[in-house]
C-alpha positions as CSV (number, residue, x, y, z in Angstrom):
1,X,14.9,204.0,167.2
2,X,12.0,206.2,168.0
3,X,8.6,205.0,166.9
4,X,5.2,206.6,167.1
5,X,1.6,205.6,167.1
6,X,0.7,209.0,165.8
7,X,-0.2,209.7,162.2
8,X,2.7,209.3,159.8
9,X,3.0,211.6,156.8
10,X,5.7,211.5,154.1
11,X,6.0,214.0,151.4
12,X,8.7,214.1,148.8
13,X,9.0,216.4,145.9
14,X,10.8,214.9,142.9
15,X,9.6,211.5,144.0
16,X,6.6,212.6,146.2
17,X,5.8,210.2,149.0
18,X,2.6,210.7,150.9
19,X,1.9,208.0,153.5
20,X,-0.6,208.7,156.3
21,X,-1.9,206.1,158.7
22,X,-4.8,206.1,161.1
23,X,-7.1,203.5,162.7
24,X,-10.0,201.7,161.1
25,X,-9.0,202.3,157.5
26,X,-10.5,200.1,154.8
27,X,-11.2,200.2,151.1
28,X,-14.9,200.8,150.6
29,X,-16.9,198.9,148.1
30,X,-18.0,200.9,145.1
31,X,-19.5,203.6,144.8
32,X,-17.2,206.0,146.7
33,X,-18.4,209.4,148.1
34,X,-18.7,211.9,145.3
35,X,-16.9,214.7,147.1
36,X,-13.9,212.6,147.9
37,X,-13.7,211.3,144.3
38,X,-13.7,215.0,143.1
39,X,-10.8,215.9,145.4
40,X,-8.9,212.8,144.3
41,X,-9.2,213.7,140.6
42,X,-8.1,217.3,141.2
43,X,-5.1,216.0,143.1
44,X,-4.4,213.7,140.2
45,X,-4.2,216.7,137.9
46,X,-1.4,218.2,140.1
47,X,1.0,215.5,138.8
48,X,2.6,216.8,135.7
49,X,3.7,213.3,134.6
50,X,2.9,209.8,135.3
51,X,6.3,208.5,134.1
52,X,7.2,207.6,137.7
53,X,4.0,205.7,138.0
54,X,5.6,202.2,138.4
55,X,3.3,199.4,139.4
56,X,4.5,196.0,140.3
57,X,8.2,196.8,140.1
58,X,10.9,194.8,141.7
59,X,12.5,196.6,144.6
60,X,16.2,196.6,145.6
61,X,16.0,193.1,147.0
62,X,14.0,191.7,144.1
63,X,10.7,191.6,145.9
64,X,7.5,192.9,144.4
65,X,6.8,196.5,145.2
66,X,3.3,197.7,144.7
67,X,3.0,201.5,144.1
68,X,0.0,203.6,143.4
69,X,-1.3,203.7,139.8
70,X,-2.9,207.1,139.9
71,X,-3.3,207.3,136.1
72,X,-6.1,204.8,136.6
73,X,-8.2,207.2,138.7
74,X,-11.4,208.2,137.0
75,X,-14.8,209.3,138.2
76,X,-16.2,205.9,137.3
77,X,-13.4,203.9,139.0
78,X,-14.4,201.0,141.1
79,X,-11.1,201.2,143.0
80,X,-8.5,203.9,143.7
81,X,-5.0,202.7,143.8
82,X,-3.1,203.9,146.8
83,X,-6.3,205.2,148.6
84,X,-8.0,203.9,151.7
85,X,-11.4,205.1,152.9
86,X,-12.9,205.1,156.4
87,X,-15.1,202.1,156.7
88,X,-17.9,204.1,158.3
89,X,-18.0,207.6,156.9
90,X,-16.3,206.9,153.5
91,X,-13.9,209.8,153.8
92,X,-10.3,209.4,152.6
93,X,-8.2,208.4,155.5
94,X,-5.0,207.1,153.9
95,X,-3.0,208.0,150.8
96,X,0.0,205.9,149.7
97,X,1.3,207.7,146.6
98,X,4.9,206.4,146.7
99,X,7.3,208.0,144.2
100,X,4.8,209.9,142.1
101,X,6.2,212.7,139.9
102,X,4.9,215.6,142.0
103,X,7.5,218.3,141.4
104,X,6.0,220.8,143.8
105,X,3.5,221.0,146.6
106,X,1.6,224.3,146.9
107,X,-0.4,225.8,149.7
108,X,-3.7,225.4,147.8
109,X,-3.0,221.8,146.9
110,X,-6.1,219.6,146.8
111,X,-4.3,217.4,149.2
112,X,-5.2,219.7,152.0
113,X,-8.9,219.4,151.3
114,X,-8.9,216.0,152.8
115,X,-10.1,217.0,156.2
116,X,-9.8,213.6,157.7
117,X,-6.3,212.6,156.7
118,X,-5.3,213.6,160.2
119,X,-2.5,215.8,158.7
120,X,-2.0,218.7,156.4
121,X,0.9,220.9,155.5
122,X,-0.7,224.3,155.7
123,X,-4.0,225.5,156.9
124,X,-6.7,223.3,158.6
125,X,-5.2,220.3,160.3
126,X,-1.5,221.3,160.0
127,X,-1.0,220.9,163.8
128,X,-1.3,217.1,163.3
129,X,1.7,216.7,161.0
130,X,4.4,214.6,162.6
131,X,6.6,213.4,159.8
132,X,7.9,215.3,156.8
133,X,10.2,213.7,154.2
134,X,11.5,216.0,151.5
135,X,14.6,214.0,150.7
136,X,15.9,213.8,147.1
137,X,13.5,216.5,145.9
138,X,16.1,218.6,144.1
139,X,15.0,221.6,146.2
140,X,17.3,224.6,146.6
141,X,15.8,226.5,149.5
142,X,15.2,225.6,153.2
143,X,11.4,224.8,153.6
144,X,10.3,227.7,155.6
145,X,6.7,226.6,155.8
146,X,7.7,224.1,158.6
147,X,7.4,227.0,161.1
148,X,3.7,226.3,161.4
149,X,4.1,222.5,162.0
150,X,4.1,222.5,165.8
151,X,3.7,218.8,166.1
152,X,6.4,217.9,163.6
153,X,9.1,215.8,165.2
154,X,10.7,214.0,162.2
155,X,12.2,216.0,159.3
156,X,14.3,214.7,156.4
157,X,15.5,217.2,153.8
158,X,18.6,215.2,152.8
159,X,20.1,214.8,149.3
160,X,19.0,218.2,147.9
161,X,20.8,221.3,146.7
162,X,20.3,223.6,149.6
163,X,23.1,226.0,150.3
164,X,24.1,228.5,153.0
165,X,22.9,228.5,156.6
166,X,20.5,226.2,158.3
167,X,17.5,228.3,159.3
168,X,17.1,229.1,163.0
169,X,13.4,228.3,162.9
170,X,14.5,224.7,163.0
171,X,15.5,225.1,166.6
172,X,12.2,226.7,167.6
173,X,9.9,223.8,166.7
174,X,8.8,222.5,170.0
175,X,8.3,218.9,169.1
176,X,11.3,218.4,166.9
177,X,13.4,215.3,167.6
178,X,14.9,213.9,164.5
179,X,16.5,216.0,161.8
180,X,18.4,214.8,158.7
181,X,20.1,217.6,156.7
182,X,22.8,215.4,155.1
183,X,24.0,215.6,151.5
184,X,23.3,219.3,150.8
185,X,25.7,222.3,150.8
186,X,24.9,223.8,154.2
187,X,28.0,225.7,155.6
188,X,26.8,227.0,158.9
189,X,24.0,227.0,161.5
190,X,21.8,230.1,161.9
191,X,20.6,231.2,165.4
192,X,22.1,232.4,168.6
193,X,23.5,230.0,171.2
194,X,20.4,230.7,173.4
195,X,18.0,229.6,170.6
196,X,20.0,226.5,169.7
197,X,20.5,225.5,173.3
198,X,16.7,225.6,173.8
199,X,16.0,223.2,171.0
200,X,14.6,219.7,171.8
201,X,16.4,217.9,168.9
202,X,18.0,214.7,169.9
203,X,19.1,213.2,166.5
204,X,21.0,215.5,164.1
205,X,22.6,214.5,160.9
206,X,24.9,217.2,159.3
207,X,27.0,214.8,157.2
208,X,28.2,215.4,153.6
209,X,27.7,219.2,153.6
210,X,30.1,222.2,153.4
211,X,30.5,223.0,157.1
212,X,34.0,224.3,157.9
213,X,36.0,225.8,160.8
214,X,35.4,224.9,164.4
215,X,32.5,222.7,165.3
216,X,29.3,224.7,166.1
217,X,27.1,224.8,169.2
218,X,24.5,222.1,168.9
219,X,21.2,221.4,171.0
220,X,22.1,220.0,174.4
221,X,19.9,216.9,174.1
222,X,21.5,215.6,170.9
223,X,22.4,211.9,171.6
224,X,23.0,210.9,168.0
225,X,25.3,213.2,166.2
226,X,26.5,212.6,162.6
227,X,28.8,215.2,161.0
228,X,31.0,213.2,158.7
229,X,32.3,214.3,155.3
230,X,32.7,218.0,156.0
231,X,35.6,220.4,156.6
232,X,35.6,220.9,160.3
233,X,39.0,221.8,161.8
234,X,40.5,222.2,165.2
235,X,40.2,219.8,168.1
236,X,37.2,217.7,168.9
237,X,35.1,220.0,171.1
238,X,34.5,219.1,174.7
239,X,30.8,220.1,174.3
240,X,30.1,216.4,173.5
241,X,31.1,215.5,177.0
242,X,28.7,217.9,178.6
243,X,25.5,216.2,177.9
244,X,23.3,213.7,179.6
245,X,23.8,210.9,176.9
246,X,25.6,210.5,173.6
247,X,24.9,207.3,171.8
248,X,26.6,208.0,168.4
249,X,29.3,210.4,167.4
250,X,30.4,210.3,163.8
251,X,33.0,212.9,162.9
252,X,34.8,210.9,160.2
253,X,36.3,212.4,157.1
254,X,37.0,215.9,158.4
255,X,40.2,217.8,159.4
256,X,40.1,217.4,163.2
257,X,43.4,217.4,164.9
258,X,44.8,216.9,168.4
259,X,44.1,214.0,170.7
260,X,40.8,212.2,171.4
261,X,39.2,213.7,174.6
262,X,39.3,211.2,177.5
263,X,35.8,212.1,178.5
264,X,34.3,210.7,175.3
265,X,35.0,207.2,176.5
266,X,33.6,207.6,180.1
267,X,31.0,205.1,180.8
268,X,28.7,207.8,182.2
269,X,28.3,209.3,178.6
270,X,26.9,206.1,177.3
271,X,28.7,206.2,174.0
272,X,28.0,203.2,171.8
273,X,29.5,204.2,168.4
274,X,32.5,206.4,167.9
275,X,33.6,207.1,164.4
276,X,36.6,209.3,164.0
277,X,38.4,207.9,160.8
278,X,40.1,209.9,158.2
279,X,41.2,212.9,160.3
280,X,44.5,214.1,161.6
281,X,44.2,212.9,165.2
282,X,47.3,212.3,167.2
283,X,48.4,210.8,170.6
284,X,47.3,207.6,172.2
285,X,44.0,206.0,172.3
286,X,42.4,206.9,175.7
287,X,41.3,204.2,178.1
288,X,37.9,203.0,177.0
289,X,35.2,201.9,179.4
290,X,32.3,199.5,178.9
291,X,29.2,200.1,176.6
292,X,31.1,200.8,173.4
293,X,29.9,198.7,170.5
294,X,31.7,200.4,167.5
295,X,35.1,202.0,167.5
296,X,36.6,203.4,164.2
297,X,39.7,205.6,164.4
298,X,41.3,204.4,161.2
299,X,43.5,206.6,159.0
300,X,44.8,209.0,161.6
301,X,48.2,209.5,163.3
302,X,47.5,207.7,166.6
303,X,50.5,206.1,168.2
304,X,51.3,204.0,171.3
305,X,49.7,200.7,172.1
306,X,46.1,199.5,172.0
307,X,44.6,200.3,175.4
308,X,44.2,197.1,177.4
309,X,41.0,198.7,178.8
310,X,39.3,197.5,175.6
311,X,39.0,194.1,177.2
312,X,36.3,195.7,179.5
313,X,34.2,196.5,176.5
314,X,32.1,193.4,176.6
315,X,29.7,194.8,174.0
316,X,32.4,195.7,171.4
317,X,31.6,194.3,168.0
318,X,33.6,196.5,165.6
319,X,37.3,197.5,166.0
320,X,39.1,199.5,163.3
321,X,42.5,201.1,163.9
322,X,44.0,200.8,160.4
323,X,46.4,203.3,158.9
324,X,47.9,204.6,162.2
325,X,51.2,204.3,164.0
326,X,50.2,201.9,166.7
327,X,53.3,199.9,167.8
328,X,52.2,196.8,169.7
329,X,52.2,193.0,169.7
330,X,49.2,190.9,168.6
331,X,46.3,191.5,171.0
332,X,45.6,187.9,172.1
333,X,43.5,189.4,174.9
334,X,40.8,190.4,172.5
335,X,39.5,186.9,172.4
336,X,37.9,187.6,175.7
337,X,35.4,189.8,173.9
338,X,32.7,187.3,173.0
339,X,30.8,189.7,170.7
340,X,33.7,191.0,168.7
341,X,32.9,190.4,165.0
342,X,35.3,192.6,163.0
343,X,39.0,193.3,163.8
344,X,41.0,195.6,161.5
345,X,44.7,196.3,162.5
346,X,45.9,196.9,158.9
347,X,48.8,199.1,158.1
348,X,50.3,199.8,161.5
349,X,53.5,198.8,163.3
350,X,52.2,195.6,165.0
351,X,54.9,193.0,165.2
352,X,55.8,189.5,166.6
353,X,54.0,186.1,166.4
354,X,50.2,185.7,166.3
355,X,50.3,182.3,167.9
356,X,51.5,181.1,171.3
357,X,51.8,177.6,172.8
358,X,50.4,179.0,176.0
359,X,47.4,180.6,174.4
360,X,44.7,178.8,172.5
361,X,43.4,181.5,170.2
362,X,39.6,181.4,169.7
363,X,37.2,184.1,168.8
364,X,33.5,183.5,169.6
365,X,31.9,185.8,167.0
366,X,34.7,186.8,164.7
367,X,33.9,186.9,160.9
368,X,36.3,189.5,159.6
369,X,40.0,189.9,160.5
370,X,42.5,192.1,158.7
371,X,46.0,192.3,160.1
372,X,47.8,193.0,156.7
373,X,50.7,195.3,156.2
374,X,52.3,194.9,159.6
375,X,55.4,193.1,160.8
376,X,53.9,190.0,162.2
377,X,56.1,186.9,161.9
378,X,56.6,183.3,162.9
379,X,54.8,180.2,161.8
380,X,51.2,179.0,162.5
381,X,50.6,175.7,164.0
382,X,48.6,173.2,162.0
383,X,45.6,173.5,164.4
384,X,45.7,177.3,164.4
385,X,42.2,177.8,163.0
386,X,40.6,174.7,164.7
387,X,38.9,176.7,167.4
388,X,37.9,179.8,165.6
389,X,34.4,181.4,165.6
390,X,31.1,179.7,164.8
391,X,30.4,182.4,162.0
392,X,33.6,181.1,160.2
393,X,33.3,177.4,161.0
394,X,29.6,176.7,160.6
395,X,28.3,175.9,157.2
396,X,25.7,178.4,156.0
397,X,22.2,177.0,156.1
398,X,20.3,177.9,152.9
399,X,19.9,181.3,151.4
400,X,18.4,184.4,153.0
401,X,18.2,188.1,152.3
402,X,21.4,189.7,153.7
403,X,21.1,192.0,156.7
404,X,23.7,194.7,157.2
405,X,25.8,195.6,160.1
406,X,24.0,198.7,161.5
407,X,20.5,197.9,160.2
408,X,17.7,198.5,162.7
409,X,16.6,194.9,162.3
410,X,20.1,193.4,162.6
411,X,21.7,192.0,165.8
412,X,24.1,194.8,165.7
413,X,22.8,196.9,168.6
414,X,24.1,200.3,167.5
415,X,22.2,203.5,166.8
416,X,20.9,204.1,163.4
417,X,23.2,205.9,160.9
418,X,26.1,204.0,162.4
419,X,26.9,201.7,159.6
420,X,30.6,200.7,159.9
421,X,32.7,200.8,156.8
422,X,36.0,199.2,156.1
423,X,38.5,199.0,153.3
424,X,39.2,195.3,152.3
425,X,41.4,193.8,149.7
426,X,39.0,191.6,147.7
427,X,39.9,189.9,144.4
428,X,43.1,191.8,144.1
429,X,41.6,195.2,144.6
430,X,41.1,197.5,147.6
431,X,37.4,198.0,148.0
432,X,35.5,200.0,150.6
433,X,32.5,198.3,152.0
434,X,30.2,201.1,153.1
435,X,27.7,198.5,154.5
436,X,28.9,195.2,155.6
437,X,26.6,192.1,155.0
438,X,26.2,190.1,158.2
439,X,27.2,187.0,156.3
440,X,30.5,188.4,154.9
441,X,33.6,186.6,156.1
442,X,37.2,187.4,155.4
443,X,40.8,186.7,156.6
444,X,43.6,188.9,155.4
445,X,47.2,188.1,156.7
446,X,48.9,189.6,153.7
447,X,52.0,191.8,153.7
448,X,53.7,190.3,156.8
449,X,56.6,187.8,157.4
450,X,54.8,184.6,158.2
451,X,56.7,181.4,157.4
452,X,56.2,177.7,157.5
453,X,53.3,175.7,156.1
454,X,49.8,177.0,155.7
455,X,47.8,175.2,158.5
456,X,45.7,172.3,157.3
457,X,43.0,173.5,159.8
458,X,42.2,176.4,157.3
459,X,39.7,174.0,155.9
460,X,37.7,174.1,159.0
461,X,36.5,177.6,158.1
462,X,33.6,176.5,155.9
463,X,31.9,179.8,155.7
464,X,35.0,181.7,154.6
465,X,34.5,184.0,151.5
466,X,37.8,185.8,151.2
467,X,41.3,184.4,152.1
468,X,44.5,186.5,151.4
469,X,47.9,185.1,152.6
470,X,49.9,186.9,149.9
471,X,53.2,188.6,150.4
472,X,54.6,186.4,153.1
473,X,57.2,183.6,153.3
474,X,55.0,180.6,153.6
475,X,56.6,177.4,152.4
476,X,55.5,173.8,151.9
477,X,52.5,172.7,149.9
478,X,49.1,174.1,149.4
479,X,46.8,172.3,151.9
480,X,44.2,170.2,150.2
481,X,41.8,171.1,152.9
482,X,41.2,174.4,151.0
483,X,38.8,172.4,148.9
484,X,36.4,172.3,151.9
485,X,35.8,176.0,151.7
486,X,32.8,175.7,149.4
487,X,31.8,179.4,150.0
488,X,35.3,180.7,149.0
489,X,35.1,183.5,146.3
490,X,38.6,185.0,146.5
491,X,42.0,183.2,147.2
492,X,45.3,184.9,147.1
493,X,48.5,183.0,147.9
494,X,50.8,184.9,145.7
495,X,54.3,186.2,146.5
496,X,55.3,183.3,148.9
497,X,57.6,180.3,148.6
498,X,54.9,177.6,148.3
499,X,56.1,174.5,146.3
500,X,54.6,171.3,145.0
501,X,51.4,170.7,142.9
502,X,48.2,172.7,143.2
503,X,45.6,170.3,144.8
504,X,43.3,169.2,142.0
505,X,40.4,169.3,144.4
506,X,40.3,173.1,144.1
507,X,38.4,172.7,140.9
508,X,35.4,171.8,143.0
509,X,35.2,175.4,144.4
510,X,32.4,176.6,142.2
511,X,32.1,180.1,143.8
512,X,35.8,180.9,143.3
513,X,35.9,184.1,141.2
514,X,39.4,185.2,141.9
515,X,42.6,183.1,142.3
516,X,46.2,184.3,142.5
517,X,49.0,181.9,143.0
518,X,51.7,183.8,141.1
519,X,55.4,184.0,142.1
520,X,55.8,180.9,144.1
521,X,57.6,177.5,143.4
522,X,54.6,175.6,142.1
523,X,54.8,172.7,139.6
524,X,52.5,170.4,137.7
525,X,49.1,170.9,136.2
526,X,46.7,173.8,137.2
527,X,43.3,172.4,138.2
528,X,41.0,172.7,135.2
529,X,37.6,174.3,135.9
530,X,35.6,177.2,134.6
531,X,36.5,179.3,137.6
532,X,40.3,178.6,137.5
533,X,40.7,178.4,133.8
534,X,39.0,181.7,133.4
535,X,41.7,183.6,135.5
536,X,44.3,185.8,133.7
537,X,47.7,184.2,133.0
538,X,49.2,186.6,135.6
539,X,47.5,184.6,138.3
540,X,49.9,181.7,137.8
541,X,53.0,183.3,136.4
542,X,56.4,183.3,138.1
543,X,56.3,179.6,139.2
544,X,58.8,176.9,138.4
545,X,56.9,174.6,136.0
546,X,53.1,175.1,135.9
547,X,51.1,174.0,132.9
548,X,47.5,174.0,131.7
549,X,45.0,176.8,131.3
550,X,45.1,179.8,131.7
551,X,48.8,179.4,130.9
552,X,49.8,178.5,127.3
553,X,52.0,175.6,128.4
554,X,50.4,172.3,127.6
555,X,50.6,169.5,130.1
556,X,50.4,166.8,127.3
557,X,53.3,165.1,125.5
558,X,53.1,164.1,121.9
559,X,51.6,160.7,122.7
560,X,48.8,162.4,124.7
561,X,50.4,161.5,128.1
562,X,50.6,164.4,130.6
563,X,54.2,165.5,130.9
564,X,56.1,165.9,134.1
565,X,59.2,168.0,134.9
566,X,61.3,164.7,134.6
567,X,60.0,163.6,131.3
568,X,60.3,167.1,129.9
569,X,64.1,167.0,130.8
570,X,64.5,163.6,129.2
571,X,62.9,164.8,126.0
572,X,65.2,167.7,125.7
573,X,68.0,165.9,123.6
574,X,65.4,164.5,121.2
575,X,64.0,168.0,120.7
576,X,67.5,169.3,120.0
577,X,68.1,166.4,117.4
578,X,64.8,167.2,115.7
579,X,65.7,170.8,115.6
580,X,69.0,170.0,113.7
581,X,67.1,168.1,111.0
582,X,64.7,171.0,110.7
583,X,67.6,173.3,110.2
584,X,69.1,171.1,107.5
585,X,65.8,170.8,105.7
586,X,65.3,174.6,105.8
587,X,68.8,175.1,104.3
588,X,68.3,172.3,101.6
589,X,65.7,174.0,99.4
590,X,67.5,177.4,99.1
591,X,70.8,175.7,98.4
592,X,69.5,173.7,95.5
593,X,67.9,176.8,93.9
594,X,71.0,178.8,94.4
595,X,73.2,176.1,92.8
596,X,71.0,175.8,89.8
597,X,71.1,179.5,89.3
598,X,74.9,179.6,89.3
599,X,75.0,176.7,86.9
600,X,72.7,178.5,84.5
601,X,74.8,181.6,84.6
602,X,77.9,179.7,83.9
603,X,76.3,177.9,81.0
604,X,75.1,181.1,79.3
605,X,78.0,183.4,79.8
606,X,81.2,181.2,80.3
607,X,80.6,178.0,78.2
608,X,84.3,177.2,77.8
609,X,85.1,177.4,81.4
610,X,81.9,175.4,82.2
611,X,83.0,172.6,80.0
612,X,86.5,172.5,81.4
613,X,85.4,172.4,85.0
614,X,82.9,169.6,84.5
615,X,84.9,167.7,81.8
616,X,82.1,168.0,79.3
């Protein structure tokens, strides 16, 4: 991503961020230059509220986040929070006023009286402004004042309420490179094709707006193009192929139709991330050449087979073709891709076995695989998972802050804005992961026709977090090796034909938050632990003879000895005998009362007959 040694200046409106850097900036010892203090106090008065003035607040990751406490600024202050002064001249050189409640910034703002900030918005020094961040400001109009910012090359006005056309003055700024217009209500681009084609912009984000119709003309040097979550229609334009380089193309969640242009996957274009999910694209996937890192064409109407040319994409890390009509066998050849981390083949027409005696299946970097809702079949050998990837097999070493697939600092060498997202079934629900933690691991084989025993080698995957083998025809017993999966949080074995007892060792899985073993042929006692006992009853229903929490059936006989299916059958006649005595006792009391009542009636109303009957 582009970096600069030039001055950096951030301004936001609702949460105003001003951050300017320069060389040789220090905090001066008291006293500070009087004229600089006066300007600071005038700037302080431009803030209508200090409610956003949060000092020592925990940030998103729980780390301490120091922010300027401008309410503490006074003429007698011996320090000015968020302000740095030049070590020699004493002038203000750096302002760091993160997230202050500045609702508007006017042309006569005291901010622009700092002549040595290296930057300004209007007036003296404006030619030095390089970065402008107006995101999340609740503004409703395009910031026309940027026309004077000739050195501005980074602009972010995302997450506002701006409607209508994108002003053509954007294309005329000579230094502009990075533009983020996402999460507004823009519906078109203003300017003639000549003006737009003369723009120097290389990174353009139009995502989450109200653009509709055919895709517009864009600057010729754009190599990172994001336009997801709009209403574009028609075919994918060939203009993307007519450029020197295109690193990222994100057109997901639109209404594009037709086939994917063959030219998009030419190695000469240099495409690294292609995101076309949730459109109406048809036809086959084109042959794909080297350099591609991310391919997401999920939820379209693509048919045919997976192109075998994918095996040449030695840099491929993310492959998602879910929700299409691809009719193919399991792609064993993908194991040759040593960087492939995520495979999603869900909801297609894949078929056949996923194991072969001739092929030892091993993935070097795989950590997520979802082949659910297909027609795969056959059994899995007991050593099926023995040679799987290090991210699944190796035990995590300690705790660290998660990084996300697509982060600038992650090992996922894709352009920024290219976070891959996938839908996964986790804890019984379908969840979209918009950002995938690099420590997340999952195996989903559900909704197929697998049979035979669950491989004992599943216990080798010590880093596995989610395992879903539901809705198959697995038989045999639950492997006790599952107890080795200490990181496991979600386990779904429901809707199979698994028999026998549930391994008691599973109670040692302390992270297990979701368990579903319903509708199998399981017997015996459910392992008792906080995690398992806290599951709903439905997680174990539909089995032959399970007992123990969360079910209401007790595993203890009257003498306190755990019962078994055999002893329960032997006790059945005794239970029936006891039931007969209970019935007799229940009938005894009412019978006596009824007899006494009849006798009393006879005695009072028919004494002669009463005496004759009982010989009195």
